[in-house]
MOPAC internal coordinates of N, CA, C and O (Angstrom, degrees):
PM7 1SCF
backbone

  N    0.0000 0     0.00 0     0.00 0    0    0    0
  C    1.4635 1     0.00 0     0.00 0    1    0    0
  C    1.5224 1   110.95 1     0.00 0    2    1    0
  O    1.2310 1   119.91 1   134.97 1    3    2    1
  N    1.3476 1   117.78 1   -45.03 1    3    2    1
  C    1.4638 1   119.69 1  -178.75 1    5    3    2
  C    1.5258 1   111.39 1   -65.93 1    6    5    3
  O    1.2310 1   119.90 1   148.29 1    7    6    5
  N    1.3425 1   117.80 1   -31.71 1    7    6    5
  C    1.4448 1   120.85 1   178.29 1    9    7    6
  C    1.5172 1   110.96 1   -62.94 1   10    9    7
  O    1.2310 1   120.57 1   141.78 1   11   10    9
  N    1.3304 1   116.51 1   -38.22 1   11   10    9
  C    1.4628 1   120.33 1   178.07 1   13   11   10
  C    1.5165 1   112.16 1   -65.96 1   14   13   11
  O    1.2310 1   120.62 1   142.17 1   15   14   13
  N    1.3319 1   116.42 1   -37.83 1   15   14   13
  C    1.4717 1   120.49 1   178.86 1   17   15   14
  C    1.5172 1   109.93 1   -63.94 1   18   17   15
  O    1.2310 1   121.21 1   137.22 1   19   18   17
  N    1.3335 1   115.30 1   -42.78 1   19   18   17
  C    1.4755 1   119.90 1   179.56 1   21   19   18
  C    1.5302 1   110.09 1   -61.03 1   22   21   19
  O    1.2310 1   121.30 1   136.26 1   23   22   21
  N    1.3174 1   115.11 1   -43.74 1   23   22   21
  C    1.4567 1   120.14 1  -177.99 1   25   23   22
  C    1.5369 1   111.38 1   -63.09 1   26   25   23
  O    1.2310 1   120.76 1   135.68 1   27   26   25
  N    1.3485 1   116.16 1   -44.32 1   27   26   25
  C    1.4597 1   119.10 1  -178.32 1   29   27   26
  C    1.5333 1   111.17 1   -67.64 1   30   29   27
  O    1.2310 1   120.54 1   145.76 1   31   30   29
  N    1.3505 1   116.57 1   -34.24 1   31   30   29
  C    1.4529 1   120.02 1   177.03 1   33   31   30
  C    1.5279 1   109.91 1   -65.71 1   34   33   31
  O    1.2310 1   120.53 1   139.49 1   35   34   33
  N    1.3317 1   116.59 1   -40.51 1   35   34   33
  C    1.4571 1   121.57 1   178.53 1   37   35   34
  C    1.5217 1   109.93 1   -62.58 1   38   37   35
  O    1.2310 1   121.36 1   134.10 1   39   38   37
  N    1.3318 1   114.99 1   -45.90 1   39   38   37
  C    1.4820 1   119.80 1  -179.29 1   41   39   38
  C    1.5196 1   109.16 1   -62.41 1   42   41   39
  O    1.2310 1   120.22 1   137.14 1   43   42   41
  N    1.3447 1   117.18 1   -42.86 1   43   42   41
  C    1.4551 1   120.10 1   178.90 1   45   43   42
  C    1.5161 1   111.28 1   -60.18 1   46   45   43
  O    1.2310 1   120.44 1   136.68 1   47   46   45
  N    1.3349 1   116.76 1   -43.32 1   47   46   45
  C    1.4712 1   122.14 1   179.49 1   49   47   46
  C    1.5319 1   109.96 1   -62.29 1   50   49   47
  O    1.2310 1   120.45 1   136.82 1   51   50   49
  N    1.3245 1   116.74 1   -43.18 1   51   50   49
  C    1.4543 1   120.36 1  -179.73 1   53   51   50
  C    1.5355 1   110.67 1   -65.24 1   54   53   51
  O    1.2310 1   120.67 1   138.97 1   55   54   53
  N    1.3358 1   116.32 1   -41.03 1   55   54   53
  C    1.4708 1   119.98 1   178.87 1   57   55   54
  C    1.5320 1   110.38 1   -63.20 1   58   57   55
  O    1.2310 1   120.68 1   135.67 1   59   58   57
  N    1.3447 1   116.30 1   -44.33 1   59   58   57
  C    1.4541 1   120.61 1   178.57 1   61   59   58
  C    1.5234 1   111.27 1   -61.20 1   62   61   59
  O    1.2310 1   120.74 1   136.24 1   63   62   61
  N    1.3213 1   116.19 1   -43.76 1   63   62   61
  C    1.4492 1   120.91 1   178.66 1   65   63   62
  C    1.5277 1   111.49 1   -64.23 1   66   65   63
  O    1.2310 1   120.72 1   138.22 1   67   66   65
  N    1.3488 1   116.23 1   -41.78 1   67   66   65
  C    1.4535 1   120.59 1   177.75 1   69   67   66
  C    1.5155 1   110.63 1   -62.38 1   70   69   67
  O    1.2310 1   120.52 1   141.43 1   71   70   69
  N    1.3498 1   116.62 1   -38.57 1   71   70   69
  C    1.4499 1   120.32 1   179.71 1   73   71   70
  C    1.5315 1   111.20 1   -64.26 1   74   73   71
  O    1.2310 1   120.53 1   135.41 1   75   74   73
  N    1.3163 1   116.60 1   -44.59 1   75   74   73
  C    1.4807 1   120.37 1   178.04 1   77   75   74
  C    1.5296 1   110.32 1   -62.89 1   78   77   75
  O    1.2310 1   120.72 1   136.34 1   79   78   77
  N    1.3262 1   116.24 1   -43.66 1   79   78   77
  C    1.4513 1   121.04 1  -178.87 1   81   79   78
  C    1.5283 1   109.36 1   -63.55 1   82   81   79
  O    1.2310 1   119.98 1   138.87 1   83   82   81
  N    1.3238 1   117.64 1   -41.13 1   83   82   81
  C    1.4626 1   121.82 1  -179.29 1   85   83   82
  C    1.5228 1   110.42 1   -61.54 1   86   85   83
  O    1.2310 1   120.72 1   137.19 1   87   86   85
  N    1.3419 1   116.22 1   -42.81 1   87   86   85
  C    1.4692 1   120.10 1   178.58 1   89   87   86
  C    1.5223 1   111.47 1   -59.81 1   90   89   87
  O    1.2310 1   121.05 1   133.57 1   91   90   89
  N    1.3318 1   115.60 1   -46.43 1   91   90   89
  C    1.4589 1   119.88 1   178.32 1   93   91   90
  C    1.5124 1   111.25 1   -64.00 1   94   93   91
  O    1.2310 1   120.20 1   140.85 1   95   94   93
  N    1.3400 1   117.22 1   -39.15 1   95   94   93
  C    1.4488 1   121.30 1  -179.41 1   97   95   94
  C    1.5126 1   111.43 1   -66.34 1   98   97   95
  O    1.2310 1   120.28 1   138.74 1   99   98   97
  N    1.3194 1   117.08 1   -41.26 1   99   98   97
  C    1.4599 1   121.34 1   179.49 1  101   99   98
  C    1.5258 1   109.67 1   -61.47 1  102  101   99
  O    1.2310 1   120.29 1   137.83 1  103  102  101
  N    1.3353 1   117.04 1   -42.17 1  103  102  101
  C    1.4799 1   119.99 1   177.84 1  105  103  102
  C    1.5271 1   109.88 1   -63.29 1  106  105  103
  O    1.2310 1   120.37 1   136.22 1  107  106  105
  N    1.3164 1   116.90 1   -43.78 1  107  106  105
  C    1.4766 1   121.45 1   179.71 1  109  107  106
  C    1.5026 1   111.11 1   -63.60 1  110  109  107
  O    1.2310 1   120.27 1   137.71 1  111  110  109
  N    1.3431 1   117.08 1   -42.29 1  111  110  109
  C    1.4637 1   121.02 1   179.03 1  113  111  110
  C    1.5274 1   110.34 1   -63.78 1  114  113  111
  O    1.2310 1   120.69 1   139.55 1  115  114  113
  N    1.3223 1   116.29 1   -40.45 1  115  114  113
  C    1.4729 1   119.53 1   178.65 1  117  115  114
  C    1.5307 1   110.71 1   -59.05 1  118  117  115
  O    1.2310 1   120.77 1   136.44 1  119  118  117
  N    1.3254 1   116.13 1   -43.56 1  119  118  117
  C    1.4787 1   120.79 1   178.66 1  121  119  118
  C    1.5226 1   109.85 1   -64.41 1  122  121  119
  O    1.2310 1   120.49 1   135.18 1  123  122  121
  N    1.3412 1   116.67 1   -44.82 1  123  122  121
  C    1.4542 1   120.80 1  -179.65 1  125  123  122
  C    1.5113 1   111.73 1   -61.08 1  126  125  123
  O    1.2310 1   120.49 1   139.01 1  127  126  125
  N    1.3524 1   116.67 1   -40.99 1  127  126  125
  C    1.4601 1   120.53 1  -178.29 1  129  127  126
  C    1.5272 1   109.27 1   -65.96 1  130  129  127
  O    1.2310 1   119.72 1   137.40 1  131  130  129
  N    1.3281 1   118.13 1   -42.60 1  131  130  129
  C    1.4529 1   119.50 1  -178.51 1  133  131  130
  C    1.5361 1   110.33 1   -67.71 1  134  133  131
  O    1.2310 1   120.46 1   144.55 1  135  134  133
  N    1.3410 1   116.72 1   -35.45 1  135  134  133
  C    1.4636 1   119.81 1   176.46 1  137  135  134
  C    1.5212 1   109.64 1   -65.98 1  138  137  135
  O    1.2310 1   120.74 1   136.84 1  139  138  137
  N    1.3416 1   116.20 1   -43.16 1  139  138  137
  C    1.4631 1   120.41 1   179.07 1  141  139  138
  C    1.5150 1   111.24 1   -62.48 1  142  141  139
  O    1.2310 1   120.28 1   139.58 1  143  142  141
  N    1.3315 1   117.06 1   -40.42 1  143  142  141
  C    1.4605 1   120.57 1   178.57 1  145  143  142
  C    1.5330 1   111.21 1   -63.41 1  146  145  143
  O    1.2310 1   120.47 1   138.99 1  147  146  145
  N    1.3181 1   116.70 1   -41.01 1  147  146  145
  C    1.4658 1   120.64 1   177.11 1  149  147  146
  C    1.4994 1   110.65 1   -62.37 1  150  149  147
  O    1.2310 1   119.87 1   138.29 1  151  150  149
  N    1.3358 1   117.86 1   -41.71 1  151  150  149
  C    1.4634 1   121.70 1   179.24 1  153  151  150
  C    1.5170 1   110.60 1   -63.38 1  154  153  151
  O    1.2310 1   120.56 1   139.35 1  155  154  153
  N    1.3415 1   116.53 1   -40.65 1  155  154  153
  C    1.4621 1   120.41 1   179.45 1  157  155  154
  C    1.5285 1   109.40 1   -65.37 1  158  157  155
  O    1.2310 1   119.81 1   136.75 1  159  158  157
  N    1.3114 1   117.97 1   -43.25 1  159  158  157
  C    1.4753 1   122.58 1   178.62 1  161  159  158
  C    1.5211 1   109.50 1   -57.11 1  162  161  159
  O    1.2310 1   120.00 1   133.98 1  163  162  161
  N    1.3389 1   117.60 1   -46.02 1  163  162  161
  C    1.4513 1   121.22 1  -179.27 1  165  163  162
  C    1.5252 1   111.27 1   -65.49 1  166  165  163
  O    1.2310 1   120.66 1   141.67 1  167  166  165
  N    1.3616 1   116.35 1   -38.33 1  167  166  165
  C    1.4480 1   119.89 1  -178.99 1  169  167  166
  C    1.5209 1   111.90 1   -66.32 1  170  169  167
  O    1.2310 1   120.54 1   144.48 1  171  170  169
  N    1.3353 1   116.58 1   -35.52 1  171  170  169
  C    1.4666 1   120.52 1   179.77 1  173  171  170
  C    1.5231 1   108.81 1   -81.76 1  174  173  171
  O    1.2310 1   120.10 1   180.00 1  175  174  173

């Protein structure tokens, strides 16, 4: 029983970490996309 609790806590921690990472990644991707769009505008 205790092994299952440990596993679910680990999974919860990983999910929380993945959620935080995803938020940071989405912000970074948004910046990269706008930079890429500006570069394309200059190239054209």
